[in-house]
Every structure is written in C-alpha cells, then in structure tokens.
PDB file with one MODEL, atoms N, CA, C and O in Angstrom:
MODEL        1
ATOM      1  N   MET A   1      31.164 -53.330 103.684  1.00  0.00           N
ATOM      2  CA  MET A   1      31.379 -54.256 102.615  1.00  0.00           C
ATOM      3  C   MET A   1      30.594 -55.523 102.930  1.00  0.00           C
ATOM      4  O   MET A   1      30.692 -56.052 104.038  1.00  0.00           O
ATOM      5  N   ASN A   2      29.843 -55.999 102.000  1.00  0.00           N
ATOM      6  CA  ASN A   2      29.088 -57.235 102.160  1.00  0.00           C
ATOM      7  C   ASN A   2      29.884 -58.352 101.497  1.00  0.00           C
ATOM      8  O   ASN A   2      30.191 -58.274 100.307  1.00  0.00           O
ATOM      9  N   ALA A   3      30.218 -59.386 102.255  1.00  0.00           N
ATOM     10  CA  ALA A   3      31.079 -60.455 101.745  1.00  0.00           C
ATOM     11  C   ALA A   3      30.329 -61.770 101.623  1.00  0.00           C
ATOM     12  O   ALA A   3      29.449 -62.087 102.423  1.00  0.00           O
ATOM     13  N   ASN A   4      30.704 -62.523 100.601  1.00  0.00           N
ATOM     14  CA  ASN A   4      30.208 -63.885 100.436  1.00  0.00           C
ATOM     15  C   ASN A   4      31.231 -64.668  99.631  1.00  0.00           C
ATOM     16  O   ASN A   4      32.121 -64.084  99.012  1.00  0.00           O
ATOM     17  N   PHE A   5      31.108 -65.968  99.637  1.00  0.00           N
ATOM     18  CA  PHE A   5      31.956 -66.808  98.800  1.00  0.00           C
ATOM     19  C   PHE A   5      31.179 -68.055  98.432  1.00  0.00           C
ATOM     20  O   PHE A   5      30.167 -68.381  99.052  1.00  0.00           O
ATOM     21  N   THR A   6      31.660 -68.740  97.426  1.00  0.00           N
ATOM     22  CA  THR A   6      30.989 -69.948  96.970  1.00  0.00           C
ATOM     23  C   THR A   6      31.707 -71.159  97.538  1.00  0.00           C
ATOM     24  O   THR A   6      32.875 -71.403  97.237  1.00  0.00           O
ATOM     25  N   GLY A   7      30.997 -71.911  98.359  1.00  0.00           N
ATOM     26  CA  GLY A   7      31.518 -73.150  98.924  1.00  0.00           C
ATOM     27  C   GLY A   7      30.986 -74.329  98.139  1.00  0.00           C
ATOM     28  O   GLY A   7      30.351 -74.154  97.099  1.00  0.00           O
ATOM     29  N   VAL A   8      31.237 -75.515  98.626  1.00  0.00           N
ATOM     30  CA  VAL A   8      30.781 -76.714  97.917  1.00  0.00           C
ATOM     31  C   VAL A   8      29.261 -76.846  97.941  1.00  0.00           C
ATOM     32  O   VAL A   8      28.685 -77.530  97.095  1.00  0.00           O
ATOM     33  N   THR A   9      28.613 -76.201  98.898  1.00  0.00           N
ATOM     34  CA  THR A   9      27.151 -76.278  98.987  1.00  0.00           C
ATOM     35  C   THR A   9      26.455 -75.063  98.388  1.00  0.00           C
ATOM     36  O   THR A   9      25.230 -74.959  98.455  1.00  0.00           O
ATOM     37  N   GLY A  10      27.223 -74.135  97.798  1.00  0.00           N
ATOM     38  CA  GLY A  10      26.642 -72.936  97.200  1.00  0.00           C
ATOM     39  C   GLY A  10      27.203 -71.673  97.820  1.00  0.00           C
ATOM     40  O   GLY A  10      28.230 -71.706  98.499  1.00  0.00           O
ATOM     41  N   VAL A  11      26.525 -70.558  97.586  1.00  0.00           N
ATOM     42  CA  VAL A  11      26.977 -69.257  98.082  1.00  0.00           C
ATOM     43  C   VAL A  11      26.743 -69.166  99.587  1.00  0.00           C
ATOM     44  O   VAL A  11      25.660 -69.481 100.082  1.00  0.00           O
ATOM     45  N   ILE A  12      27.772 -68.732 100.300  1.00  0.00           N
ATOM     46  CA  ILE A  12      27.701 -68.558 101.752  1.00  0.00           C
ATOM     47  C   ILE A  12      27.842 -67.072 102.047  1.00  0.00           C
ATOM     48  O   ILE A  12      28.862 -66.461 101.729  1.00  0.00           O
ATOM     49  N   GLU A  13      26.819 -66.497 102.651  1.00  0.00           N
ATOM     50  CA  GLU A  13      26.810 -65.075 102.989  1.00  0.00           C
ATOM     51  C   GLU A  13      27.525 -64.857 104.321  1.00  0.00           C
ATOM     52  O   GLU A  13      27.171 -65.460 105.334  1.00  0.00           O
ATOM     53  N   LEU A  14      28.532 -63.989 104.306  1.00  0.00           N
ATOM     54  CA  LEU A  14      29.230 -63.633 105.542  1.00  0.00           C
ATOM     55  C   LEU A  14      28.736 -62.307 106.098  1.00  0.00           C
ATOM     56  O   LEU A  14      29.073 -61.945 107.225  1.00  0.00           O
ATOM     57  N   GLY A  15      27.944 -61.581 105.325  1.00  0.00           N
ATOM     58  CA  GLY A  15      27.373 -60.333 105.813  1.00  0.00           C
ATOM     59  C   GLY A  15      28.309 -59.152 105.672  1.00  0.00           C
ATOM     60  O   GLY A  15      29.226 -59.158 104.851  1.00  0.00           O
ATOM     61  N   ASP A  16      28.063 -58.140 106.484  1.00  0.00           N
ATOM     62  CA  ASP A  16      28.810 -56.889 106.404  1.00  0.00           C
ATOM     63  C   ASP A  16      30.056 -56.908 107.272  1.00  0.00           C
ATOM     64  O   ASP A  16      30.078 -57.500 108.351  1.00  0.00           O
ATOM     65  N   PHE A  17      31.094 -56.246 106.772  1.00  0.00           N
ATOM     66  CA  PHE A  17      32.329 -56.030 107.512  1.00  0.00           C
ATOM     67  C   PHE A  17      32.575 -54.533 107.557  1.00  0.00           C
ATOM     68  O   PHE A  17      32.387 -53.838 106.558  1.00  0.00           O
ATOM     69  N   THR A  18      32.994 -54.036 108.707  1.00  0.00           N
ATOM     70  CA  THR A  18      33.302 -52.626 108.875  1.00  0.00           C
ATOM     71  C   THR A  18      34.799 -52.478 109.068  1.00  0.00           C
ATOM     72  O   THR A  18      35.422 -53.245 109.802  1.00  0.00           O
ATOM     73  N   ALA A  19      35.375 -51.472 108.394  1.00  0.00           N
ATOM     74  CA  ALA A  19      36.814 -51.264 108.506  1.00  0.00           C
ATOM     75  C   ALA A  19      37.124 -49.775 108.492  1.00  0.00           C
ATOM     76  O   ALA A  19      36.399 -48.979 107.895  1.00  0.00           O
ATOM     77  N   ASP A  20      38.213 -49.413 109.158  1.00  0.00           N
ATOM     78  CA  ASP A  20      38.743 -48.054 109.121  1.00  0.00           C
ATOM     79  C   ASP A  20      40.009 -48.077 108.279  1.00  0.00           C
ATOM     80  O   ASP A  20      40.825 -48.991 108.400  1.00  0.00           O
ATOM     81  N   LEU A  21      40.168 -47.081 107.434  1.00  0.00           N
ATOM     82  CA  LEU A  21      41.330 -46.954 106.571  1.00  0.00           C
ATOM     83  C   LEU A  21      42.085 -45.708 106.987  1.00  0.00           C
ATOM     84  O   LEU A  21      41.492 -44.641 107.145  1.00  0.00           O
ATOM     85  N   SER A  22      43.412 -45.841 107.168  1.00  0.00           N
ATOM     86  CA  SER A  22      44.203 -44.696 107.593  1.00  0.00           C
ATOM     87  C   SER A  22      45.626 -44.821 107.058  1.00  0.00           C
ATOM     88  O   SER A  22      45.987 -45.817 106.431  1.00  0.00           O
ATOM     89  N   CYS A  23      46.421 -43.791 107.319  1.00  0.00           N
ATOM     90  CA  CYS A  23      47.850 -43.809 106.999  1.00  0.00           C
ATOM     91  C   CYS A  23      48.623 -43.742 108.305  1.00  0.00           C
ATOM     92  O   CYS A  23      48.249 -43.019 109.229  1.00  0.00           O
ATOM     93  N   GLN A  24      49.712 -44.510 108.369  1.00  0.00           N
ATOM     94  CA  GLN A  24      50.535 -44.529 109.573  1.00  0.00           C
ATOM     95  C   GLN A  24      51.981 -44.738 109.150  1.00  0.00           C
ATOM     96  O   GLN A  24      52.313 -45.768 108.563  1.00  0.00           O
ATOM     97  N   ASP A  25      52.835 -43.780 109.439  1.00  0.00           N
ATOM     98  CA  ASP A  25      54.257 -43.871 109.102  1.00  0.00           C
ATOM     99  C   ASP A  25      54.480 -44.224 107.635  1.00  0.00           C
ATOM    100  O   ASP A  25      55.354 -45.034 107.326  1.00  0.00           O
ATOM    101  N   GLY A  26      53.709 -43.634 106.730  1.00  0.00           N
ATOM    102  CA  GLY A  26      53.863 -43.867 105.303  1.00  0.00           C
ATOM    103  C   GLY A  26      53.234 -45.144 104.789  1.00  0.00           C
ATOM    104  O   GLY A  26      53.388 -45.482 103.615  1.00  0.00           O
ATOM    105  N   SER A  27      52.527 -45.859 105.649  1.00  0.00           N
ATOM    106  CA  SER A  27      51.859 -47.100 105.252  1.00  0.00           C
ATOM    107  C   SER A  27      50.348 -46.912 105.260  1.00  0.00           C
ATOM    108  O   SER A  27      49.815 -46.111 106.028  1.00  0.00           O
ATOM    109  N   VAL A  28      49.669 -47.654 104.403  1.00  0.00           N
ATOM    110  CA  VAL A  28      48.214 -47.711 104.434  1.00  0.00           C
ATOM    111  C   VAL A  28      47.833 -48.760 105.476  1.00  0.00           C
ATOM    112  O   VAL A  28      48.370 -49.868 105.466  1.00  0.00           O
ATOM    113  N   VAL A  29      46.914 -48.416 106.369  1.00  0.00           N
ATOM    114  CA  VAL A  29      46.508 -49.328 107.442  1.00  0.00           C
ATOM    115  C   VAL A  29      44.995 -49.525 107.378  1.00  0.00           C
ATOM    116  O   VAL A  29      44.229 -48.566 107.288  1.00  0.00           O
ATOM    117  N   LEU A  30      44.593 -50.773 107.424  1.00  0.00           N
ATOM    118  CA  LEU A  30      43.184 -51.141 107.403  1.00  0.00           C
ATOM    119  C   LEU A  30      42.876 -51.913 108.678  1.00  0.00           C
ATOM    120  O   LEU A  30      43.493 -52.942 108.951  1.00  0.00           O
ATOM    121  N   HIS A  31      41.912 -51.412 109.466  1.00  0.00           N
ATOM    122  CA  HIS A  31      41.470 -52.084 110.691  1.00  0.00           C
ATOM    123  C   HIS A  31      40.067 -52.635 110.460  1.00  0.00           C
ATOM    124  O   HIS A  31      39.130 -51.865 110.249  1.00  0.00           O
ATOM    125  N   VAL A  32      39.912 -53.953 110.496  1.00  0.00           N
ATOM    126  CA  VAL A  32      38.601 -54.592 110.383  1.00  0.00           C
ATOM    127  C   VAL A  32      38.092 -54.826 111.797  1.00  0.00           C
ATOM    128  O   VAL A  32      38.822 -55.322 112.656  1.00  0.00           O
ATOM    129  N   LYS A  33      36.825 -54.463 112.034  1.00  0.00           N
ATOM    130  CA  LYS A  33      36.272 -54.530 113.388  1.00  0.00           C
ATOM    131  C   LYS A  33      35.039 -55.419 113.443  1.00  0.00           C
ATOM    132  O   LYS A  33      34.351 -55.608 112.440  1.00  0.00           O
ATOM    133  N   GLN A  34      34.767 -55.959 114.618  1.00  0.00           N
ATOM    134  CA  GLN A  34      33.515 -56.662 114.876  1.00  0.00           C
ATOM    135  C   GLN A  34      32.455 -55.617 115.209  1.00  0.00           C
ATOM    136  O   GLN A  34      32.804 -54.493 115.569  1.00  0.00           O
ATOM    137  N   PRO A  35      31.214 -55.943 115.103  1.00  0.00           N
ATOM    138  CA  PRO A  35      30.660 -57.280 114.901  1.00  0.00           C
ATOM    139  C   PRO A  35      30.577 -57.643 113.421  1.00  0.00           C
ATOM    140  O   PRO A  35      30.323 -56.789 112.571  1.00  0.00           O
ATOM    141  N   ASN A  36      30.791 -58.904 113.132  1.00  0.00           N
ATOM    142  CA  ASN A  36      30.553 -59.485 111.820  1.00  0.00           C
ATOM    143  C   ASN A  36      30.393 -60.990 112.000  1.00  0.00           C
ATOM    144  O   ASN A  36      30.850 -61.545 112.999  1.00  0.00           O
ATOM    145  N   ARG A  37      29.757 -61.645 111.057  1.00  0.00           N
ATOM    146  CA  ARG A  37      29.435 -63.078 111.192  1.00  0.00           C
ATOM    147  C   ARG A  37      30.681 -63.955 111.259  1.00  0.00           C
ATOM    148  O   ARG A  37      30.620 -65.097 111.714  1.00  0.00           O
ATOM    149  N   PHE A  38      31.792 -63.426 110.811  1.00  0.00           N
ATOM    150  CA  PHE A  38      33.030 -64.195 110.815  1.00  0.00           C
ATOM    151  C   PHE A  38      33.814 -63.977 112.103  1.00  0.00           C
ATOM    152  O   PHE A  38      34.834 -64.629 112.330  1.00  0.00           O
ATOM    153  N   GLY A  39      33.341 -63.063 112.947  1.00  0.00           N
ATOM    154  CA  GLY A  39      34.031 -62.779 114.203  1.00  0.00           C
ATOM    155  C   GLY A  39      35.433 -62.248 113.970  1.00  0.00           C
ATOM    156  O   GLY A  39      36.336 -62.494 114.770  1.00  0.00           O
ATOM    157  N   LEU A  40      35.618 -61.518 112.871  1.00  0.00           N
ATOM    158  CA  LEU A  40      36.946 -61.082 112.437  1.00  0.00           C
ATOM    159  C   LEU A  40      37.323 -59.732 113.006  1.00  0.00           C
ATOM    160  O   LEU A  40      36.556 -58.772 112.934  1.00  0.00           O
ATOM    161  N   THR A  41      38.523 -59.672 113.577  1.00  0.00           N
ATOM    162  CA  THR A  41      39.209 -58.422 113.864  1.00  0.00           C
ATOM    163  C   THR A  41      40.594 -58.575 113.258  1.00  0.00           C
ATOM    164  O   THR A  41      41.237 -59.611 113.429  1.00  0.00           O
ATOM    165  N   ALA A  42      41.057 -57.552 112.551  1.00  0.00           N
ATOM    166  CA  ALA A  42      42.357 -57.662 111.899  1.00  0.00           C
ATOM    167  C   ALA A  42      42.924 -56.286 111.603  1.00  0.00           C
ATOM    168  O   ALA A  42      42.199 -55.297 111.486  1.00  0.00           O
ATOM    169  N   LYS A  43      44.244 -56.257 111.485  1.00  0.00           N
ATOM    170  CA  LYS A  43      44.949 -55.048 111.075  1.00  0.00           C
ATOM    171  C   LYS A  43      45.851 -55.433 109.909  1.00  0.00           C
ATOM    172  O   LYS A  43      46.712 -56.304 110.035  1.00  0.00           O
ATOM    173  N   ALA A  44      45.644 -54.777 108.779  1.00  0.00           N
ATOM    174  CA  ALA A  44      46.490 -54.990 107.605  1.00  0.00           C
ATOM    175  C   ALA A  44      47.315 -53.728 107.394  1.00  0.00           C
ATOM    176  O   ALA A  44      46.771 -52.625 107.352  1.00  0.00           O
ATOM    177  N   THR A  45      48.621 -53.891 107.263  1.00  0.00           N
ATOM    178  CA  THR A  45      49.525 -52.777 107.038  1.00  0.00           C
ATOM    179  C   THR A  45      50.198 -52.974 105.688  1.00  0.00           C
ATOM    180  O   THR A  45      50.797 -54.018 105.429  1.00  0.00           O
ATOM    181  N   ILE A  46      50.095 -51.957 104.825  1.00  0.00           N
ATOM    182  CA  ILE A  46      50.662 -52.045 103.483  1.00  0.00           C
ATOM    183  C   ILE A  46      51.629 -50.875 103.297  1.00  0.00           C
ATOM    184  O   ILE A  46      51.203 -49.752 103.029  1.00  0.00           O
ATOM    185  N   PRO A  47      52.937 -51.141 103.440  1.00  0.00           N
ATOM    186  CA  PRO A  47      53.923 -50.082 103.247  1.00  0.00           C
ATOM    187  C   PRO A  47      54.198 -49.839 101.756  1.00  0.00           C
ATOM    188  O   PRO A  47      53.714 -50.579 100.900  1.00  0.00           O
ATOM    189  N   ALA A  48      54.970 -48.805 101.462  1.00  0.00           N
ATOM    190  CA  ALA A  48      55.282 -48.447 100.078  1.00  0.00           C
ATOM    191  C   ALA A  48      55.981 -49.583  99.329  1.00  0.00           C
ATOM    192  O   ALA A  48      55.814 -49.718  98.117  1.00  0.00           O
ATOM    193  N   ASN A  49      56.762 -50.398 100.037  1.00  0.00           N
ATOM    194  CA  ASN A  49      57.478 -51.499  99.375  1.00  0.00           C
ATOM    195  C   ASN A  49      56.593 -52.725  99.154  1.00  0.00           C
ATOM    196  O   ASN A  49      57.059 -53.752  98.660  1.00  0.00           O
ATOM    197  N   MET A  50      55.315 -52.615  99.520  1.00  0.00           N
ATOM    198  CA  MET A  50      54.303 -53.661  99.310  1.00  0.00           C
ATOM    199  C   MET A  50      54.568 -54.954 100.094  1.00  0.00           C
ATOM    200  O   MET A  50      53.966 -55.984  99.788  1.00  0.00           O
ATOM    201  N   GLN A  51      55.442 -54.922 101.082  1.00  0.00           N
ATOM    202  CA  GLN A  51      55.656 -56.087 101.946  1.00  0.00           C
ATOM    203  C   GLN A  51      54.640 -55.998 103.078  1.00  0.00           C
ATOM    204  O   GLN A  51      54.957 -55.582 104.192  1.00  0.00           O
ATOM    205  N   PHE A  52      53.416 -56.397 102.764  1.00  0.00           N
ATOM    206  CA  PHE A  52      52.299 -56.203 103.679  1.00  0.00           C
ATOM    207  C   PHE A  52      52.346 -57.169 104.861  1.00  0.00           C
ATOM    208  O   PHE A  52      53.015 -58.202 104.833  1.00  0.00           O
ATOM    209  N   LYS A  53      51.613 -56.788 105.889  1.00  0.00           N
ATOM    210  CA  LYS A  53      51.500 -57.601 107.099  1.00  0.00           C
ATOM    211  C   LYS A  53      50.035 -57.594 107.520  1.00  0.00           C
ATOM    212  O   LYS A  53      49.391 -56.546 107.542  1.00  0.00           O
ATOM    213  N   ILE A  54      49.517 -58.769 107.851  1.00  0.00           N
ATOM    214  CA  ILE A  54      48.140 -58.891 108.334  1.00  0.00           C
ATOM    215  C   ILE A  54      48.165 -59.679 109.634  1.00  0.00           C
ATOM    216  O   ILE A  54      48.714 -60.780 109.692  1.00  0.00           O
ATOM    217  N   GLU A  55      47.572 -59.114 110.672  1.00  0.00           N
ATOM    218  CA  GLU A  55      47.466 -59.799 111.957  1.00  0.00           C
ATOM    219  C   GLU A  55      46.050 -59.630 112.482  1.00  0.00           C
ATOM    220  O   GLU A  55      45.455 -58.557 112.380  1.00  0.00           O
ATOM    221  N   GLY A  56      45.525 -60.706 113.043  1.00  0.00           N
ATOM    222  CA  GLY A  56      44.188 -60.636 113.607  1.00  0.00           C
ATOM    223  C   GLY A  56      43.718 -61.984 114.095  1.00  0.00           C
ATOM    224  O   GLY A  56      44.517 -62.884 114.357  1.00  0.00           O
ATOM    225  N   ARG A  57      42.405 -62.112 114.212  1.00  0.00           N
ATOM    226  CA  ARG A  57      41.816 -63.371 114.649  1.00  0.00           C
ATOM    227  C   ARG A  57      40.361 -63.413 114.193  1.00  0.00           C
ATOM    228  O   ARG A  57      39.759 -62.380 113.900  1.00  0.00           O
ATOM    229  N   PHE A  58      39.809 -64.617 114.137  1.00  0.00           N
ATOM    230  CA  PHE A  58      38.415 -64.768 113.741  1.00  0.00           C
ATOM    231  C   PHE A  58      37.802 -65.978 114.420  1.00  0.00           C
ATOM    232  O   PHE A  58      38.492 -66.918 114.812  1.00  0.00           O
ATOM    233  N   LYS A  59      36.490 -65.923 114.545  1.00  0.00           N
ATOM    234  CA  LYS A  59      35.706 -67.009 115.144  1.00  0.00           C
ATOM    235  C   LYS A  59      34.358 -67.028 114.431  1.00  0.00           C
ATOM    236  O   LYS A  59      33.470 -66.245 114.768  1.00  0.00           O
ATOM    237  N   PRO A  60      34.197 -67.921 113.442  1.00  0.00           N
ATOM    238  CA  PRO A  60      32.945 -67.951 112.686  1.00  0.00           C
ATOM    239  C   PRO A  60      31.746 -68.214 113.596  1.00  0.00           C
ATOM    240  O   PRO A  60      31.829 -69.002 114.538  1.00  0.00           O
ATOM    241  N   GLU A  61      30.627 -67.541 113.298  1.00  0.00           N
ATOM    242  CA  GLU A  61      29.396 -67.784 114.049  1.00  0.00           C
ATOM    243  C   GLU A  61      28.990 -69.249 113.924  1.00  0.00           C
ATOM    244  O   GLU A  61      29.226 -69.885 112.897  1.00  0.00           O
ATOM    245  N   VAL A  62      28.388 -69.764 114.962  1.00  0.00           N
ATOM    246  CA  VAL A  62      27.916 -71.149 114.977  1.00  0.00           C
ATOM    247  C   VAL A  62      26.935 -71.403 113.838  1.00  0.00           C
ATOM    248  O   VAL A  62      26.866 -72.516 113.317  1.00  0.00           O
ATOM    249  N   SER A  63      26.175 -70.379 113.445  1.00  0.00           N
ATOM    250  CA  SER A  63      25.152 -70.536 112.406  1.00  0.00           C
ATOM    251  C   SER A  63      25.720 -70.704 110.996  1.00  0.00           C
ATOM    252  O   SER A  63      24.987 -71.086 110.083  1.00  0.00           O
ATOM    253  N   LEU A  64      27.015 -70.425 110.802  1.00  0.00           N
ATOM    254  CA  LEU A  64      27.611 -70.602 109.478  1.00  0.00           C
ATOM    255  C   LEU A  64      27.751 -72.089 109.163  1.00  0.00           C
ATOM    256  O   LEU A  64      27.867 -72.904 110.079  1.00  0.00           O
ATOM    257  N   PRO A  65      27.742 -72.454 107.876  1.00  0.00           N
ATOM    258  CA  PRO A  65      27.812 -73.868 107.493  1.00  0.00           C
ATOM    259  C   PRO A  65      29.057 -74.581 108.023  1.00  0.00           C
ATOM    260  O   PRO A  65      30.086 -73.960 108.291  1.00  0.00           O
ATOM    261  N   LYS A  66      28.933 -75.873 108.161  1.00  0.00           N
ATOM    262  CA  LYS A  66      30.010 -76.720 108.678  1.00  0.00           C
ATOM    263  C   LYS A  66      31.300 -76.539 107.886  1.00  0.00           C
ATOM    264  O   LYS A  66      32.387 -76.563 108.464  1.00  0.00           O
ATOM    265  N   GLU A  67      31.194 -76.358 106.566  1.00  0.00           N
ATOM    266  CA  GLU A  67      32.395 -76.228 105.746  1.00  0.00           C
ATOM    267  C   GLU A  67      33.208 -74.986 106.114  1.00  0.00           C
ATOM    268  O   GLU A  67      34.429 -74.987 105.952  1.00  0.00           O
ATOM    269  N   VAL A  68      32.561 -73.932 106.605  1.00  0.00           N
ATOM    270  CA  VAL A  68      33.280 -72.740 107.052  1.00  0.00           C
ATOM    271  C   VAL A  68      34.110 -73.077 108.284  1.00  0.00           C
ATOM    272  O   VAL A  68      35.273 -72.682 108.380  1.00  0.00           O
ATOM    273  N   HIS A  69      33.526 -73.792 109.211  1.00  0.00           N
ATOM    274  CA  HIS A  69      34.236 -74.171 110.436  1.00  0.00           C
ATOM    275  C   HIS A  69      35.374 -75.146 110.134  1.00  0.00           C
ATOM    276  O   HIS A  69      36.430 -75.081 110.763  1.00  0.00           O
ATOM    277  N   GLN A  70      35.165 -76.035 109.188  1.00  0.00           N
ATOM    278  CA  GLN A  70      36.226 -76.962 108.794  1.00  0.00           C
ATOM    279  C   GLN A  70      37.381 -76.204 108.142  1.00  0.00           C
ATOM    280  O   GLN A  70      38.543 -76.485 108.434  1.00  0.00           O
ATOM    281  N   ALA A  71      37.079 -75.255 107.270  1.00  0.00           N
ATOM    282  CA  ALA A  71      38.117 -74.477 106.593  1.00  0.00           C
ATOM    283  C   ALA A  71      38.905 -73.617 107.580  1.00  0.00           C
ATOM    284  O   ALA A  71      40.092 -73.371 107.368  1.00  0.00           O
ATOM    285  N   ALA A  72      38.267 -73.159 108.646  1.00  0.00           N
ATOM    286  CA  ALA A  72      38.943 -72.324 109.643  1.00  0.00           C
ATOM    287  C   ALA A  72      40.129 -73.040 110.264  1.00  0.00           C
ATOM    288  O   ALA A  72      41.090 -72.394 110.681  1.00  0.00           O
ATOM    289  N   GLN A  73      40.078 -74.346 110.330  1.00  0.00           N
ATOM    290  CA  GLN A  73      41.151 -75.121 110.946  1.00  0.00           C
ATOM    291  C   GLN A  73      42.460 -75.037 110.166  1.00  0.00           C
ATOM    292  O   GLN A  73      43.516 -75.366 110.705  1.00  0.00           O
ATOM    293  N   PHE A  74      42.408 -74.601 108.899  1.00  0.00           N
ATOM    294  CA  PHE A  74      43.633 -74.420 108.122  1.00  0.00           C
ATOM    295  C   PHE A  74      44.488 -73.285 108.671  1.00  0.00           C
ATOM    296  O   PHE A  74      45.667 -73.177 108.332  1.00  0.00           O
ATOM    297  N   PHE A  75      43.902 -72.437 109.517  1.00  0.00           N
ATOM    298  CA  PHE A  75      44.641 -71.338 110.126  1.00  0.00           C
ATOM    299  C   PHE A  75      45.331 -71.748 111.424  1.00  0.00           C
ATOM    300  O   PHE A  75      46.002 -70.928 112.050  1.00  0.00           O
ATOM    301  N   GLY A  76      45.176 -72.996 111.831  1.00  0.00           N
ATOM    302  CA  GLY A  76      45.825 -73.479 113.042  1.00  0.00           C
ATOM    303  C   GLY A  76      44.821 -73.787 114.136  1.00  0.00           C
ATOM    304  O   GLY A  76      43.621 -73.916 113.893  1.00  0.00           O
ATOM    305  N   GLN A  77      45.337 -73.897 115.327  1.00  0.00           N
ATOM    306  CA  GLN A  77      44.544 -74.243 116.502  1.00  0.00           C
ATOM    307  C   GLN A  77      43.825 -73.013 117.040  1.00  0.00           C
ATOM    308  O   GLN A  77      44.422 -71.941 117.146  1.00  0.00           O
ATOM    309  N   ALA A  78      42.564 -73.160 117.375  1.00  0.00           N
ATOM    310  CA  ALA A  78      41.815 -72.070 118.006  1.00  0.00           C
ATOM    311  C   ALA A  78      42.324 -71.864 119.430  1.00  0.00           C
ATOM    312  O   ALA A  78      42.784 -72.805 120.076  1.00  0.00           O
ATOM    313  N   ASP A  79      42.236 -70.620 119.913  1.00  0.00           N
ATOM    314  CA  ASP A  79      42.646 -70.347 121.292  1.00  0.00           C
ATOM    315  C   ASP A  79      41.536 -70.774 122.258  1.00  0.00           C
ATOM    316  O   ASP A  79      40.532 -71.354 121.843  1.00  0.00           O
ATOM    317  N   ALA A  80      41.723 -70.485 123.531  1.00  0.00           N
ATOM    318  CA  ALA A  80      40.773 -70.914 124.563  1.00  0.00           C
ATOM    319  C   ALA A  80      39.380 -70.310 124.366  1.00  0.00           C
ATOM    320  O   ALA A  80      38.390 -70.870 124.837  1.00  0.00           O
ATOM    321  N   ASP A  81      39.302 -69.169 123.670  1.00  0.00           N
ATOM    322  CA  ASP A  81      38.013 -68.524 123.412  1.00  0.00           C
ATOM    323  C   ASP A  81      37.411 -68.936 122.069  1.00  0.00           C
ATOM    324  O   ASP A  81      36.341 -68.453 121.697  1.00  0.00           O
ATOM    325  N   GLY A  82      38.090 -69.825 121.339  1.00  0.00           N
ATOM    326  CA  GLY A  82      37.581 -70.309 120.057  1.00  0.00           C
ATOM    327  C   GLY A  82      37.988 -69.487 118.848  1.00  0.00           C
ATOM    328  O   GLY A  82      37.479 -69.717 117.751  1.00  0.00           O
ATOM    329  N   TYR A  83      38.903 -68.525 119.023  1.00  0.00           N
ATOM    330  CA  TYR A  83      39.369 -67.690 117.916  1.00  0.00           C
ATOM    331  C   TYR A  83      40.573 -68.324 117.229  1.00  0.00           C
ATOM    332  O   TYR A  83      41.458 -68.881 117.877  1.00  0.00           O
ATOM    333  N   PHE A  84      40.585 -68.226 115.899  1.00  0.00           N
ATOM    334  CA  PHE A  84      41.706 -68.708 115.102  1.00  0.00           C
ATOM    335  C   PHE A  84      42.612 -67.527 114.775  1.00  0.00           C
ATOM    336  O   PHE A  84      42.117 -66.442 114.471  1.00  0.00           O
ATOM    337  N   PRO A  85      43.937 -67.716 114.832  1.00  0.00           N
ATOM    338  CA  PRO A  85      44.857 -66.616 114.543  1.00  0.00           C
ATOM    339  C   PRO A  85      45.020 -66.385 113.046  1.00  0.00           C
ATOM    340  O   PRO A  85      44.912 -67.309 112.239  1.00  0.00           O
ATOM    341  N   ILE A  86      45.279 -65.140 112.700  1.00  0.00           N
ATOM    342  CA  ILE A  86      45.638 -64.771 111.328  1.00  0.00           C
ATOM    343  C   ILE A  86      46.948 -64.004 111.417  1.00  0.00           C
ATOM    344  O   ILE A  86      47.042 -63.010 112.136  1.00  0.00           O
ATOM    345  N   LYS A  87      47.952 -64.460 110.693  1.00  0.00           N
ATOM    346  CA  LYS A  87      49.232 -63.748 110.677  1.00  0.00           C
ATOM    347  C   LYS A  87      49.941 -64.064 109.369  1.00  0.00           C
ATOM    348  O   LYS A  87      50.355 -65.198 109.124  1.00  0.00           O
ATOM    349  N   PHE A  88      50.071 -63.040 108.535  1.00  0.00           N
ATOM    350  CA  PHE A  88      50.786 -63.161 107.259  1.00  0.00           C
ATOM    351  C   PHE A  88      51.861 -62.107 107.196  1.00  0.00           C
ATOM    352  O   PHE A  88      52.588 -62.025 106.206  1.00  0.00           O
TER     353      PHE A  88
ENDMDL
END
C-alpha cells in the first residue's frame, strides 16, 4: 500500500507499507512491518464485536518534513530509541 497525506505544506509521501492479514481466534489480525518511511510496526486486531485494538510503534525518517515529526508528539513521549507508542 502506498500512503500519503496532505499536510500544511502539501502532499507528503510516506511510501509503501507491507502488512500480513490473518485470522486468529475469530478475529481479523493485521501486522504492519518495516521497512517503511514511517518506521511503523503495528498489530491491529478486529474481533467480531468490532472492539478493535491497535498496538505498535513508529519513528518517522529524518527526511520527512518537520510537520510530521511535530505531529508524532501527539502520540506521547518517544522511547530511548526514538519510537513513539501506538495503543488504541
């Protein structure tokens, strides 16, 4: 999947993301893997009752615009390796 979004300075290309889709205990499971420009690894679990759960982390590449790095801070404090947590 090729991802992009429109920021205040225009379209920002995030590039390709690779994911595996599977079923586990009656739930749909999506695993997003690196490498990708967003440094994203995540696991999304969607059970039949639609009470989904997403856990992972990301670290935007240094080459991405400043606004991407500023927006990343909305996810909380980066860890010692510079990754921001994702947990919904």
